[in-house]
LUMMIGU-530390 format. One line per field, with one value per residue (C-alpha): residue number from 0; chain; x, y, z. Coordinates in Angstrom, 1 decimal, decimal comma, padded with zeros to 4 digits, m for minus. Layout:
# LUMMIGU-530390
k	NUM/... $
c	A/... $
x	X/... $
y	Y/... $
z	Z/... $
# end
This chain:
# LUMMIGU-530390
k	0/1/2/3/4/5/6/7/8/9/10/11/12/13/14/15/16/17/18/19/20/21/22/23/24/25/26/27/28/29/30/31/32/33/34/35/36/37/38/39/40/41/42/43/44/45/46/47/48/49/50/51/52/53/54/55/56/57/58/59/60/61/62/63/64/65/66/67/68/69/70/71/72/73/74/75/76/77/78/79/80/81/82/83/84/85/86/87/88/89/90/91/92/93/94/95/96/97/98/99/100/101/102/103/104/105/106/107/108/109/110/111/112/113/114/115/116/117/118/119/120/121/122/123/124/125/126/127/128/129/130/131/132/133/134/135/136/137/138/139/140/141/142/143/144/145/146/147/148/149/150/151/152/153/154/155/156/157/158/159/160/161/162/163/164/165/166/167/168/169/170/171/172/173/174/175/176/177/178/179/180/181/182/183/184/185/186/187/188/189/190/191/192/193/194/195/196/197/198/199/200/201/202/203/204/205/206/207/208/209/210/211/212/213/214/215/216/217/218/219/220/221/222/223/224/225/226/227/228/229/230/231/232/233/234/235/236/237/238/239/240/241/242/243/244/245/246/247/248/249/250/251/252/253/254/255/256/257/258/259/260/261/262/263/264/265/266/267/268/269/270/271/272/273/274/275/276/277/278/279/280/281/282/283/284/285/286/287/288/289/290/291/292/293/294/295/296/297/298/299/300/301/302/303/304/305/306/307/308/309/310/311/312/313/314/315/316/317/318/319/320/321/322/323/324/325/326/327/328/329/330/331/332/333/334/335/336/337/338/339/340/341/342/343/344/345/346/347/348/349/350/351/352/353/354/355/356/357/358/359/360/361/362/363/364/365/366/367/368/369/370/371/372/373/374/375/376/377/378/379/380/381/382/383/384/385/386/387/388/389/390/391/392/393/394/395/396/397/398/399/400/401/402/403/404/405/406/407/408/409/410/411/412/413/414/415/416/417/418/419/420/421/422/423/424/425/426/427/428/429/430/431/432/433/434/435/436/437/438/439/440/441/442/443/444/445/446/447/448/449/450/451/452/453/454/455/456/457/458/459/460/461/462/463/464/465/466/467/468/469/470/471/472/473/474/475/476/477/478/479/480/481/482/483/484/485/486/487/488 $
c	A/A/A/A/A/A/A/A/A/A/A/A/A/A/A/A/A/A/A/A/A/A/A/A/A/A/A/A/A/A/A/A/A/A/A/A/A/A/A/A/A/A/A/A/A/A/A/A/A/A/A/A/A/A/A/A/A/A/A/A/A/A/A/A/A/A/A/A/A/A/A/A/A/A/A/A/A/A/A/A/A/A/A/A/A/A/A/A/A/A/A/A/A/A/A/A/A/A/A/A/A/A/A/A/A/A/A/A/A/A/A/A/A/A/A/A/A/A/A/A/A/A/A/A/A/A/A/A/A/A/A/A/A/A/A/A/A/A/A/A/A/A/A/A/A/A/A/A/A/A/A/A/A/A/A/A/A/A/A/A/A/A/A/A/A/A/A/A/A/A/A/A/A/A/A/A/A/A/A/A/A/A/A/A/A/A/A/A/A/A/A/A/A/A/A/A/A/A/A/A/A/A/A/A/A/A/A/A/A/A/A/A/A/A/A/A/A/A/A/A/A/A/A/A/A/A/A/A/A/A/A/A/A/A/A/A/A/A/A/A/A/A/A/A/A/A/A/A/A/A/A/A/A/A/A/A/A/A/A/A/A/A/A/A/A/A/A/A/A/A/A/A/A/A/A/A/A/A/A/A/A/A/A/A/A/A/A/A/A/A/A/A/A/A/A/A/A/A/A/A/A/A/A/A/A/A/A/A/A/A/A/A/A/A/A/A/A/A/A/A/A/A/A/A/A/A/A/A/A/A/A/A/A/A/A/A/A/A/A/A/A/A/A/A/A/A/A/A/A/A/A/A/A/A/A/A/A/A/A/A/A/A/A/A/A/A/A/A/A/A/A/A/A/A/A/A/A/A/A/A/A/A/A/A/A/A/A/A/A/A/A/A/A/A/A/A/A/A/A/A/A/A/A/A/A/A/A/A/A/A/A/A/A/A/A/A/A/A/A/A/A/A/A/A/A/A/A/A/A/A/A/A/A/A/A/A/A/A/A/A/A/A/A/A/A/A/A/A/A/A/A/A/A/A/A/A/A/A/A/A/A/A/A/A/A/A/A/A/A/A/A/A/A/A/A/A/A/A/A/A/A/A/A/A/A/A/A/A/A $
x	098,7/099,1/102,6/101,9/099,0/101,6/104,2/101,5/101,1/104,5/105,0/102,3/103,4/107,3/105,6/103,4/106,7/108,9/106,5/105,6/109,2/109,6/106,7/108,4/111,5/110,2/108,2/111,4/113,5/110,9/111,0/114,9/115,1/111,8/112,8/112,2/112,2/112,8/113,4/109,6/107,1/104,7/107,3/108,4/104,6/103,9/107,3/105,5/102,4/104,6/106,1/102,7/101,1/103,9/103,3/099,8/100,6/102,7/100,1/097,0/098,0/097,6/094,2/094,8/091,2/091,6/094,8/093,9/091,0/093,3/095,8/093,4/091,1/094,8/096,0/092,4/092,6/096,1/094,7/091,7/094,0/096,6/093,7/092,9/096,4/096,2/095,0/092,3/092,0/088,7/088,5/087,0/085,0/086,3/082,9/082,6/086,2/087,2/090,5/093,0/094,4/097,0/099,6/099,3/099,8/103,1/105,1/105,3/101,6/101,0/103,2/101,8/098,2/098,9/100,8/098,0/095,9/097,8/098,6/094,8/094,0/096,9/096,0/092,6/093,3/096,9/096,2/098,8/101,5/100,6/103,9/105,6/103,4/103,8/107,8/107,4/105,3/107,6/111,0/109,0/108,5/104,9/102,7/101,1/098,6/096,9/093,8/092,7/089,6/090,3/089,8/092,0/095,0/097,3/096,7/093,1/092,3/094,7/092,4/089,4/090,3/090,9/087,6/085,5/086,8/086,7/083,1/081,9/083,4/082,5/079,5/080,8/080,3/083,8/082,4/085,5/083,8/081,7/078,4/076,5/074,3/074,8/078,7/078,1/081,1/083,2/085,8/085,3/082,9/081,0/077,5/076,5/076,7/078,6/079,3/081,3/079,6/082,6/084,1/087,5/087,4/084,6/084,3/080,9/081,2/084,4/083,4/083,3/085,7/087,1/088,9/092,3/094,4/097,0/100,2/100,1/103,5/103,3/102,6/099,0/097,0/093,9/091,7/091,0/087,8/087,0/088,7/086,0/083,5/081,1/084,0/082,3/079,8/082,2/081,7/084,3/085,8/085,8/083,8/079,7/079,9/081,9/080,3/080,7/082,8/082,3/083,7/081,6/082,1/085,1/085,5/083,5/084,6/083,7/084,8/088,2/089,3/089,7/091,3/094,3/094,8/094,8/097,1/099,4/099,3/100,9/103,2/104,5/105,1/107,2/109,4/109,6/113,0/115,2/113,7/110,2/110,6/111,8/109,3/106,7/108,1/108,8/105,0/103,7/105,5/106,7/107,5/106,9/104,4/102,5/100,2/099,1/098,0/101,5/103,2/102,6/102,8/106,4/106,3/104,9/107,6/110,3/108,8/108,8/112,9/113,5/111,5/112,3/109,0/108,0/105,3/102,5/103,3/103,7/100,3/098,8/100,3/099,5/095,8/095,5/097,4/096,0/092,1/092,9/094,0/090,9/088,4/090,1/090,1/086,2/086,2/088,1/086,1/083,0/083,9/085,3/082,1/080,0/081,4/082,9/085,3/088,0/091,3/094,3/094,6/091,1/090,9/094,1/092,9/089,8/091,4/094,4/093,4/094,7/097,4/101,0/102,5/105,7/105,3/106,9/107,0/106,9/110,0/112,8/111,1/111,8/110,1/109,0/106,4/103,1/099,6/097,4/095,5/099,0/099,3/100,1/101,1/104,5/104,0/104,9/102,7/101,7/100,2/099,4/096,5/094,5/091,6/088,9/087,5/089,8/088,0/089,2/093,0/093,4/097,3/096,4/093,7/095,0/098,5/096,7/095,1/097,8/099,7/097,7/097,2/101,3/101,2/098,6/099,9/103,4/102,4/105,0/104,8/108,3/109,4/112,8/113,2/114,8/114,9/118,0/116,6/117,6/115,3/113,3/114,2/110,4/108,9/112,1/115,0/116,8/117,1/118,4/118,8/121,7/120,7/118,7/118,1/114,8/113,8/110,7/110,8/107,4/104,4/102,7/104,8/105,1/101,5/101,4/104,7/102,4/099,6/101,5/103,6/100,1/099,8/103,6/103,2/099,7/097,1/095,2/094,8/095,6/091,7/091,8/094,6/093,2/090,2/091,8/094,3/091,4/089,0/091,6/092,5/088,9/089,2/091,8/090,4/087,0/089,7/091,7/088,4/087,6/091,3/091,2/087,8/089,3/092,5/089,9/090,8 $
y	039,0/041,1/041,6/043,1/045,4/046,5/047,2/048,9/051,4/052,1/052,8/055,4/057,0/057,2/059,0/061,3/062,0/062,7/065,3/066,6/067,2/068,4/071,3/071,9/072,5/074,7/076,9/077,3/078,0/080,4/082,6/082,1/083,7/086,0/089,7/092,1/096,3/097,7/094,2/092,9/093,2/095,1/097,8/098,3/099,3/101,5/103,0/103,0/104,7/107,4/108,2/108,0/110,5/113,0/112,7/113,3/116,4/117,8/116,9/118,2/120,3/119,5/117,6/116,0/114,6/113,0/111,5/110,2/108,1/106,7/105,4/104,4/102,2/100,7/099,6/097,7/095,8/094,9/093,6/091,8/090,0/088,9/087,5/085,2/083,6/084,1/081,8/084,1/087,3/088,8/091,0/094,6/094,3/090,8/088,7/085,0/084,0/081,2/081,2/079,4/075,6/076,0/075,1/077,3/079,8/080,8/083,8/084,0/083,3/086,5/088,7/087,9/088,3/091,7/092,9/092,8/093,9/097,2/097,3/097,3/099,8/102,3/102,0/103,2/105,7/107,1/106,4/108,9/106,5/103,5/103,1/103,1/100,2/098,3/098,3/097,7/094,8/093,3/093,8/091,6/089,0/089,3/090,0/092,9/091,8/088,7/090,0/086,7/086,5/082,8/082,3/079,9/081,7/084,6/086,4/085,8/086,8/089,8/090,9/089,9/092,1/095,4/094,8/094,0/097,5/099,5/098,7/098,9/102,2/103,8/105,6/106,6/110,3/111,2/111,9/110,8/109,7/113,2/111,2/112,8/116,0/118,5/117,2/116,7/114,3/116,9/114,6/116,0/118,7/120,5/118,5/120,3/123,5/124,9/128,5/130,8/133,4/135,6/136,6/137,4/140,9/140,8/139,5/140,2/137,7/137,3/133,9/132,2/131,5/133,6/132,5/134,1/135,4/133,3/134,3/132,0/132,6/134,3/137,6/136,9/135,9/133,5/132,8/129,0/127,4/125,3/122,0/118,9/120,9/117,7/115,6/114,7/112,7/110,1/106,8/106,0/102,5/101,8/104,8/104,8/108,3/111,6/113,2/110,3/111,9/115,7/117,8/121,0/124,3/126,5/130,0/132,6/136,0/138,0/135,3/135,7/132,0/133,4/136,7/134,8/132,2/134,8/136,6/133,5/133,1/136,4/136,2/132,6/133,8/137,1/135,0/132,1/130,1/128,1/125,0/126,2/127,7/124,3/122,5/124,2/123,8/120,0/119,5/121,8/118,9/121,4/120,6/116,6/116,5/113,3/115,6/114,3/110,9/110,0/111,8/109,1/106,5/107,5/107,3/103,9/102,9/104,3/102,0/098,7/099,5/100,0/097,2/095,1/094,2/091,0/091,5/090,4/092,9/095,8/094,4/094,9/098,1/100,2/098,9/100,3/103,4/104,5/103,6/106,0/108,7/108,3/108,4/111,4/113,6/112,7/113,3/116,5/117,7/117,0/119,4/121,9/122,5/122,0/125,2/127,1/128,7/131,4/131,1/133,4/135,1/136,9/136,8/138,7/141,3/141,6/142,3/143,8/145,9/149,3/148,2/148,0/144,7/142,8/140,0/138,1/140,3/137,7/136,2/138,9/140,7/138,8/140,3/143,6/146,2/146,4/147,0/144,2/143,9/142,8/140,1/136,9/133,2/132,0/130,2/131,4/133,3/130,5/128,8/131,3/129,4/126,3/126,9/125,5/125,9/125,8/124,0/121,2/121,3/118,3/118,0/117,7/115,2/112,9/113,5/112,7/109,4/108,2/108,5/106,6/103,9/103,3/103,3/100,6/098,7/098,6/098,1/101,3/105,1/105,1/106,3/107,3/109,1/112,3/114,8/117,7/120,5/124,1/126,6/128,8/126,5/126,2/129,6/132,0/130,7/133,7/134,2/130,8/129,8/127,2/123,2/122,0/118,7/118,0/114,7/113,0/110,9/109,1/108,9/110,8/114,3/113,7/114,3/117,1/118,7/118,4/120,2/122,7/123,5/124,7/127,2/128,3/128,7/130,8/128,4/127,3/129,0/126,4/125,2/123,9/122,1/120,7/119,6/118,1/115,8/114,9/113,8/112,1/109,8/108,9/108,0/105,9/103,9/103,2/102,1/099,7/097,7/097,7/096,4/094,0/092,4/091,8/090,4/087,7/088,2 $
z	101,4/104,7/103,5/100,4/102,3/104,4/101,8/099,6/103,2/103,4/099,7/100,2/103,2/101,5/098,5/100,9/103,0/100,1/098,6/101,9/102,1/098,3/099,2/102,1/100,8/097,6/100,8/102,3/099,2/098,5/101,8/101,3/097,9/098,1/097,1/099,5/100,0/096,9/094,8/095,4/092,5/094,7/095,5/092,0/091,0/093,8/092,3/089,1/090,5/091,9/088,7/086,9/089,4/089,1/085,1/085,6/087,7/085,1/082,4/084,0/087,1/090,5/091,3/094,5/094,8/091,7/092,3/095,2/093,7/091,3/093,8/096,1/093,3/091,8/095,3/095,6/092,4/093,6/096,9/095,6/092,8/095,5/097,8/095,9/096,4/100,0/103,0/104,2/102,5/100,9/098,1/098,0/094,5/092,8/092,6/091,5/091,7/093,8/096,1/094,6/096,1/098,3/096,4/093,6/096,6/095,1/094,9/091,2/091,0/093,5/091,0/088,3/089,2/090,8/088,0/085,7/088,3/088,3/084,7/083,7/086,6/085,7/081,8/082,8/085,4/084,0/080,2/078,9/080,5/079,1/077,0/080,2/082,2/078,9/078,8/082,6/082,2/079,5/081,8/084,4/081,6/081,2/078,0/078,2/075,5/077,6/078,2/079,8/081,9/083,1/087,0/087,4/086,1/087,6/084,3/084,2/088,0/087,6/084,7/086,3/089,5/087,6/085,0/088,4/089,9/086,9/086,1/090,0/090,3/087,0/088,5/092,0/091,8/090,7/087,4/085,8/082,6/082,4/082,2/085,2/084,7/082,4/081,8/078,2/078,3/079,8/082,8/086,5/085,5/088,4/088,1/091,6/089,9/093,0/092,7/095,2/096,9/096,6/093,2/092,6/092,7/095,3/098,7/099,9/102,9/104,3/106,4/102,8/100,3/097,5/094,6/093,6/091,1/090,1/087,3/084,1/084,1/080,6/081,7/082,4/085,2/086,0/088,8/089,3/089,7/092,6/092,2/092,3/094,4/094,4/095,7/099,0/097,0/095,6/097,1/099,7/100,1/104,0/105,3/104,9/103,2/103,4/106,1/108,4/110,5/109,7/112,3/113,8/112,3/112,0/114,2/112,2/112,1/115,5/117,5/119,7/118,4/114,8/115,3/117,2/115,1/111,8/114,0/114,2/110,8/110,3/113,0/111,8/108,5/109,5/111,5/109,1/110,2/107,0/108,6/108,2/104,8/103,7/105,7/103,7/100,5/100,9/102,4/099,6/097,1/094,3/090,8/089,7/092,7/093,5/095,7/099,5/098,4/096,6/099,0/101,7/099,7/099,0/103,0/103,1/100,6/103,1/105,8/103,0/102,7/106,2/107,3/104,4/103,2/100,9/098,6/101,2/103,3/100,5/099,0/102,4/103,5/100,2/100,2/103,5/103,2/100,1/100,8/104,1/101,8/099,1/102,0/103,6/100,7/100,5/103,8/103,8/100,9/102,5/105,3/102,8/100,6/103,8/105,6/102,3/104,6/103,7/103,5/105,5/102,4/102,4/106,4/106,8/104,3/106,2/109,3/108,9/105,6/106,1/109,0/108,6/109,3/108,8/106,1/102,7/100,0/097,3/095,5/095,8/098,4/101,3/104,8/104,5/106,1/104,0/104,8/105,9/102,4/100,7/102,7/100,9/101,3/101,2/097,7/094,4/092,0/089,9/092,8/095,2/097,1/096,6/094,3/097,0/100,7/103,6/106,6/107,0/105,5/103,1/104,0/107,8/106,9/104,6/106,7/110,1/108,2/106,4/109,4/111,9/109,1/109,2/112,8/113,1/110,2/112,0/115,9/116,2/115,7/115,0/111,3/111,5/108,3/107,2/104,3/103,0/101,4/100,2/102,0/099,0/096,4/095,0/096,5/096,3/094,5/093,9/098,1/098,9/102,3/103,6/103,1/106,3/107,6/108,2/111,0/111,0/114,0/114,4/111,8/114,0/114,4/110,5/110,5/112,5/110,5/107,5/108,9/110,6/107,5/105,8/109,2/108,4/104,8/105,0/103,5/106,8/110,2/113,1/113,2/109,5/110,8/114,3/112,8/109,6/111,5/113,9/111,0/109,0/112,0/112,6/108,6/109,4/112,4/110,6/107,3/109,9/110,9/107,2/106,0/109,2/108,1/104,3/105,6/107,1/110,6 $
# end
């Protein structure tokens, strides 16, 4: 009898040992064969999001606040779906779905779950590109018509992650569905009824924002309304509110600081080098633009390729990177609309009016002598100046925040990317400069170059840039705490 019991124990032990070895072998094989860099599925969905953002810009014109929310929520949904196949992660919006057992926490299940989450949210936010996303799902070997909500399957978890997020963010202040106040079904309607103090013809308060005429490309002109003036009211993801880190006020007319910073804008523009022109255009983002949130998603993908990221690393990095971009836009717009501050376009006209200055005369004219009231940014007529108040700079805020997020995520400030550009190609195509290479040695320097490009281009004074960089970094520090909490650390 004792021999039989002993043999039974030995058999059980051998079976357990075999199972353990099989599991270990599977894990080892999974790790060896796991796609990395451009081949991992999270990277591929990131690339798809960039394409969709560029298409959105072409169809609906630049709307950086709106697309930042799309990207932030898409990658939050992806994170939530992935979290159910991670050992410790905690979802942001997905409630009531249990973490799957360790034996189900496989790469394939993660790929399936995040793909359905990405597919459903992208269909909602970038609805005109649904055929593109459907085709991509088929390429991944997935059925785009599978709408299962079974919380025990990766398909169901992905669909549930998207469903939960879409429901909880429906009434977040963005007015996506045109159902706030007097919107009458018009998406992104100005429900706070903001109206600028100055109109396009009359500048009654030069400290405040004034709309400007754009060329319509057909021989006419129009003055765009302020873009989403209520955006500071949108519910953030990581911040408590849009005004959590609101900076102090910008310098006013009559101050020495403003006088010096307006003068700096004129002098910088009058002496633009080829490298500076290229930087202005690169950061402005030009045709097929992905706006600032998408631009920093591209930079994050540079990191993924450089560091050969796997799916887990990209899911986490995109989540952190894009919630920072989304919240930074909310914080920047809170500041913009609170202070309603003038842009250099109007400030230069105010300070220099009839004085003769050297400045850019427009496409085909180069740097010429002109009156101060003829000054303009280094920008094409069809997008002369961003249609919203100046302080703080959105480019600076989002760049400061996303750069800090990437620094915190990677544990290093090293970036090491570069780009080759033809100066003038987006602004004065009949006056092109020689090809230049712009280097981005660190994340911090890249953010500072992005912010400074807006001063060089004549869209901002230095105060807008400095306050924006700090605001973005404050947002990133808060978001990183939120991120660590949701990793379960």
